[in-house]
C-alpha positions as CSV (number, residue, x, y, z in Angstrom):
1,M,-20.0,10.4,-4.6
2,N,-20.5,13.5,-5.8
3,I,-18.6,17.0,-6.2
4,K,-19.5,18.5,-2.3
5,Q,-18.7,15.4,-1.0
6,L,-15.4,14.7,-2.6
7,N,-15.0,18.6,-1.3
8,K,-15.4,18.2,1.8
9,S,-13.2,14.5,2.1
10,K,-10.0,14.9,3.8
11,V,-8.9,12.0,1.8
12,P,-6.8,12.7,-1.1
13,I,-8.3,11.4,-4.5
14,V,-5.2,10.1,-6.3
15,R,-5.1,8.1,-9.6
16,I,-1.8,6.0,-9.4
17,D,0.2,5.5,-13.3
18,S,0.6,1.8,-13.6
19,S,2.8,2.5,-16.0
20,L,5.5,4.2,-13.9
21,E,5.6,0.5,-12.3
22,K,8.9,-0.6,-14.6
23,F,11.2,2.0,-13.0
24,L,10.7,0.7,-9.9
25,N,13.2,-1.4,-9.9
26,M,15.8,0.0,-12.4
27,P,18.6,2.5,-10.3
28,L,18.0,5.7,-12.0
29,F,21.0,8.5,-12.1
30,Q,22.8,6.1,-9.6
31,D,26.2,7.9,-10.7
32,K,24.9,11.4,-8.6
33,V,23.7,8.4,-5.8
34,D,26.9,7.7,-5.2
35,K,28.1,10.7,-5.1
36,A,26.2,11.8,-3.1
37,N,27.0,8.7,-0.7
38,E,30.8,9.8,-1.4
39,I,30.2,12.8,0.1
40,L,28.2,11.7,2.7
41,R,30.6,9.4,4.1
42,T,34.0,11.6,4.0
43,V,32.1,14.7,4.6
44,G,29.1,14.2,7.2
45,L,25.4,15.8,7.4
46,P,26.0,19.2,8.1
47,K,24.9,20.2,11.7
48,T,21.9,21.7,12.0
49,L,21.3,25.3,13.0
50,T,18.5,26.2,16.3
51,T,16.9,29.1,15.8
52,G,14.3,30.8,17.9
53,K,13.3,32.0,21.7
54,R,12.1,28.3,22.2
55,N,16.2,26.7,21.0
56,R,17.9,29.3,22.5
57,K,19.8,28.9,26.1
58,N,20.3,32.5,28.2
């Protein structure tokens, strides 16, 4: 493919770095994940606020 064909293409061109596969099964930031799960378990998710004309009932 040349540059013009690549620019017109709707498919992104991505190069995957295979050296990152070593982190696939490694728990990263496990303490932060545990803390976030504990907060979600005790407090729960916040209620979402709806704004705009479509979401309001008059």
